[in-house]
C-alpha positions, -999 to +999 in steps of 0.1 A: -489+254-579-505+278-603-523+265-636-542+280-663-570+266-683-578+282-715-606+277-740-630+266-711-666+276-709-672+285-670-708+275-660-705+286-626-681+300-599-681+290-563-670+312-535-682+292-503-660+270-481-646+251-513-639+277-541-640+263-576-654+265-610-677+241-629-668+240-668-677+220-698-639+212-712-652+176-713-687+164-714-708+164-691-698+196-673-678+189-642-665+210-612-628+217-601-620+229-567-592+248-556-571+244-523-571+283-517-586+304-544-597+308-579-589+338-601-617+345-626-605+363-658-631+360-684-628+396-699-651+427-695-682+411-708-680+374-695-666+380-662-698+397-648-719+371-669-703+342-649-706+360-616-743+368-622-749+330-634-732+319-601-755+340-580-732+370-575-747+404-588-777+427-583-803+408-561-832+422-584-818+411-617-807+376-604-842+371-588-859+383-621-843+353-639-846+328-612-811+326-601-804+321-563-786+353-548-753+344-531-739+378-528-761+409-534-738+434-552-752+461-574-718+468-590-717+436-609-722+441-648-723+481-642-703+508-659-693+488-690-684+513-717-678+499-752-659+523-776-654+559-768 
């Protein structure tokens, strides 16, 4: 079953054995897990931000802000072009 949630601020994105997201639709923030996969579509700016806050991104940047590195990927958050 596919379901959509809108106006939800995602705090973390999990890719390990139990994929899911933590969000703050209700207080306090809570985590929702998926049976198979989670599709993250938060726009050109917010998707890289959520990935980095979740530990997916350039290790040097994540370490600089004290975020545990889950996946070192130098491409996350790069090549964003605003207006041409």
